[in-house]
N, C-alpha and C positions, 0 to 999 in steps of 0.2 A: 504494500499499500504506500503510495507516494505521500510524503509529509506536506501538510498545508503550511506555507510560510508566507510572511508578508513581503519579504524582499529576497532576491536570489543570492543571499549570502547568510549562512547560519552556522550555529555550532550544535553538535549532537553530543549529549552526555549519557554514557552508558552506566546506569546505576548498578547493574549486575557486576560490572568490573569493580566498582567501589566496594561491594560486598566481598568480592574475591580478595581485594587488597587488604581490607580490614581483617579478614580471617587469617591472611598471611602474617600480619602484624601480631595477632593473638598467638599465633604459633611460635613466634620468635621471642616473646617476653615471658617473664615469670607469671605463674598463674595468679599471684596476688597483686601483680603490677597493674595499675589502672592506665587506660589510654586517654590522653588529653589531645584530641584531634585539633590540628592547626588549620583554622578556616579563615585566617586573615586575608586581606586583599581579595575579598569576594571569593574565598576558597580557591585562591590561585587562578582566578578567572573562570571557575566552574559554577559559580552561583552559590553563595554561602548558605542561604536559607534552605534550598532543596537538599544540598549536601548534608547540612547539619540535621535536618529532619530525618534523613535516611540513616545517618550514623547513630542518631538517638534510638531509632528503632532497632538497630543492630546491637546496641548495648554500650556505646561509648559513655564513659563516666564524666568526662570534662571536655570543655572546648577552650581553645586559645585564640584570641583575636589580637589585632594590632593597635586598636584604639577603642575608647568607650562607645563611640557611635556604632561601631561594628557589633559590640555586645548588645546594645539597645536594639538593633535590627533583629538579632536572634531572639531576644526576649519578646519582642512584638510579634514574632513568628511562632511563639509558643514553646521555645526551648527552655527547659527547666533546669538542666544540668548546670553545675558550677562553670563560670566563664572567667578565665584569667586574661587580663589585659597585659600583654607582654612587654609594653614599653612605658617609659616615663610619659606623663601627660602634663598639660598646662592647667592652671587653676580654673580656667573657663570650662574645663571638661569634668570637673569634680562632681557636679550635680548629676551627670549621667552615671557616674560610678554608684552613687546612692540610689538613684532611680532604678537602675538595672540590677541592683544587688550584685555588682561585679566584684571580682577579686583584682586588686590593683598591684602591679609591680612597684616596689619601692627600691630605689637605687641611690638614695641620698637622704641625709638627716632632714634636709629642708622639706623633702616630700613627706617624710613621716610626720613632721611637725604640722605641715599644712593639712594633711589628711586627718590628723587627730583633731585639729581645730574645726574642720568641716563636719567631722563625725559628731563632735560635741554640739555643734549648732543644730544638727539633725537628730540628736539623741539616738545615735546609732554607732555601733562598732563597725569600722571599715576593715574588711579582711585584706591582708596583704601577703604577697610572697616576696621575700627579700632576695634581691639579685646579687650574686657573687661574681665578681670578675676574676676568673682563673686564667685568663690569657686571650680573651676576645678583644679586650681594649676598647669596648664600646660604651656600655653603661654597667654600673655595679660597684659594690663595695669591694675593697681589696681584702684578701684573706686575713692580713694582719689587723684589720680594723673591725672585722665582723663581730667578734665577741663583745666589744664595747658597744657597738651598734645594737646588738641583740639585747644587751642589758638596758640600753636606752629605750628601745622600742617596747620592751616588756612593761615599762613604767607608764606608757601612754595609755590612758584609760579607754580611749576610743579607737585603739588599734588592736587588731587581733592577728598575730602572725600565724598563718596557716600553711606556709611553705617556705623553703629556701631552695634556690635553683641557680644553675649556671648554664652557659651555652658553649658548645664545642666549636672552635674556630676552623679546625682542619680535619674533621672526622670523615670528610668525603675524599680524602687523599689516600693513596696506597700506603704510605708511611704513617703508621699509627702512633709513633712515639710521642708527638706533641699532645695528642688527644689523651693518652694515658697519663701524661704529666698533668694535664688539666684535671683529670679524674682524681689523681692522687692529691692535688692541692685542695680540691673540693672536699674529699673525705677527711683529710687531715684537719681542715678548718672546722668541719662539723664535729670531729672527735674532740676538739678543744672546747667547743660549746657544750657538748655533752658532759665533758669532765668538770665544767663549771657548775654542773647541777641542773642544767636546763633540759627539758624534754623536747626532742626535736620533732618538728611537724613533718609534712610531706616533703620529700626530697626528690629532685629531678634534674637531669642533665642531658638525657639522651634525645637526640633529634633523629630524623629519618636515617641518616648515614650510620649513626650509632646502633639503631635498631637492626639494621641490615648487617653491619660489619664489625661491631665492637662488642666484645663479651663483657659481662659484669657491669653494664651501665644502666640496666633497667630501673633499679631503685624503686621508689613508690609509684612514680608516674613515668611515662614516656611521652614525648611530644612529636609524633609523626606528622609531617606536613606533605612534602612533595610526593612521598611514596604512596600516600592515600590515593593520589590521582594517577598512580600507575607509572610514574616517572622516576628514574634513578637520580640521586643527587649529583652524581658525576659519572664519567665513563671509567673511573678507576675502581668503582665498586662492583660487587658481585652481580654479574649479568644473569646469573641463574635464579635470581630472586623471582618468586612467582607473583609478578605484578602485571596488571593489565591497564593500559591507558584508557581513561574515561573519555577523553575529548577527541572529537573529530571536527575539523573546520572545512566547510564545503561551500561551493558556489555552483553556478551554471554558466555555460557558454551563452553570451548575449549577441555575439556577431562572429561570422566567419569571413575572412578576406583572403584574396590572392594578391600578393605584391610581386612585381617583376624584379629581376635581378638589379642590384644597385640601389634599391629602395632603403631609406633609413626609417628606424622605428623609435617612437616615443621621444621624450624630452632629451635634448642634447645630442640626438642622432648618434647614440653610442653603439647602436647595432646597425649593420648594413647587410642586406641579403646578398648572398653570393650567386644565387640562382633564383628562379621563381619559387616562392615559398608561401605555403598556406598557413595562416595565422588565426588564432582564436582570441577574441577579446573577452575578458572576465571582469565582472562588475565588483571587484574588490581592490583595495590598495592600502596605503599606509594609514588612512583614516580608520580602517577596520582593524588596525594593529598588525597588518601583514607588512613585514619589514622592507623598507626601501633598499636595504643592503642586499636583498635577494636579486636585485637588478642584474640581468645577464649571467646569473649563476645558479639561481634556484630552479626547482622543477615542481610540476604539479602532476596529478594522476588523472588521466582521462581514458575511459574505457580500459582501465587496468594497465595503461602504459604511461611511462614517464614522458612529460612534455616540457622542454626547457623554456625558461622565461627569456623573452627577447626585448632588449631595451630596458629602460628604467621603469620600475614599478611607480605608478602614478598615485595621486591621492585617492582616486576612486576606481581605477582601472589598471589591469595587468594584461600583458599580451604574451601569448605562448605560441610556440611552433607546433603545428599538428600535421606536418607533411606526412608523417608515418602512420597516421590514423585514418582508416577508411570509413566511409559512411557516417561521418560525424555530423551532427545536427545542432542547430541552435536549441538551447534548452537542456542539452546533455549535462549530466552531473560531473563536477570537477572536485577532486579532493586536494586540499592544500596541506592539511595535517590529517593523518589517518591512513586507513587501508582501502584498497580497491583491487579486486582480483587477487593476484599473488604479489602485488607490490605494496610498499608501505613507505610513507614519509613521516618521520617522527619529529617531535618538537626538538629533540636533541640534534637531529640532522640540520634542521633550520638554524638552530643556535650556533652550531659549529661554523656554518657558512657565514654567519653574522658576527662571529667573534664574541659570543656571549654565552649565556647558560639557558637551559630549557625553562627554568623558572620565569625568566623575563619574557620569553616568547608567549607562554600561556597567560601570564598576568597582564600583558599589554593588549590582548585581544579586546576589541572595543565592546563597551556595554550596549552599543547600538545593535549588535548582532543578536538576533533571536536565539534563545536556547531551547532545544528540544530534548526533553528527558526521556530516556528509553529504559524500561525495567528489564 
């Protein structure tokens, strides 16, 4: 059955693949370890509400977002599980933390003081997870100061410490030495807090790369992100991981043309035909999140065959060569990311051509694109 869509460019999301990936994660972590699904950035371009609802049905215990407004969106959609905001926020966002009953990351004394004051004004305890910087160098308390911070935070009446966590900077690399150094710093710091007589809350450090490829990092929670969506964090990781990509990006041929030899194609005339060439025009471009860096080097799938991009990717149109495809018609389906026949174009393949990572490719797909969810 042909899908009904408003414009000839869309994304398909396979929710059965999400279930497969969730089950794989369950198989990789300890039975008592909880899964905190990372659905920030609109679930890496997959649609946070639909993804979170399905994960909730599957049994996910926590969600992680990048900002309070993302947490509020999930609450408004009926998500009841605990939601951790994994970044520092501005005071203008504090009301959403209270409104959404969110757990806030605290990475400075100033944040703890400010949250305590807001909590007092609302007559509520604000739940926090303390962030420890073990080598990421982004946000967080240093190991040598965490004990004093812990003592300080425990005295704040409107602050409830529910977790302590850190983030691995190089877990997606083949060499795991730095990651295990981070893990050791994390555990040593927590041992110091425990020795001071404090009961430790929920502890977590493992991201997708750690779940796949690092032993003894599960702890109380794990925070899988990119692997939930069927993508590997890097090409250095275990390619035998049982992950299935959820996302396919598709369009249709809107025009077929025959250009004579010596014709130039698209802005800047960066491609010239050597001989008579049949071209297909596609109604997608960089406004849809399809990278301009694919100009003259990317490929798409049409009738199960790879078709190379000719000339520069435009804002709303891309031109591909179809000399090798017989009986092609206007309206035929084109796959930009995904599978068709025996061929596949992955987000990782596109990322490599663009000199970036697969995260960026899927996150940058435009919100204008209609999402079709398939069970």
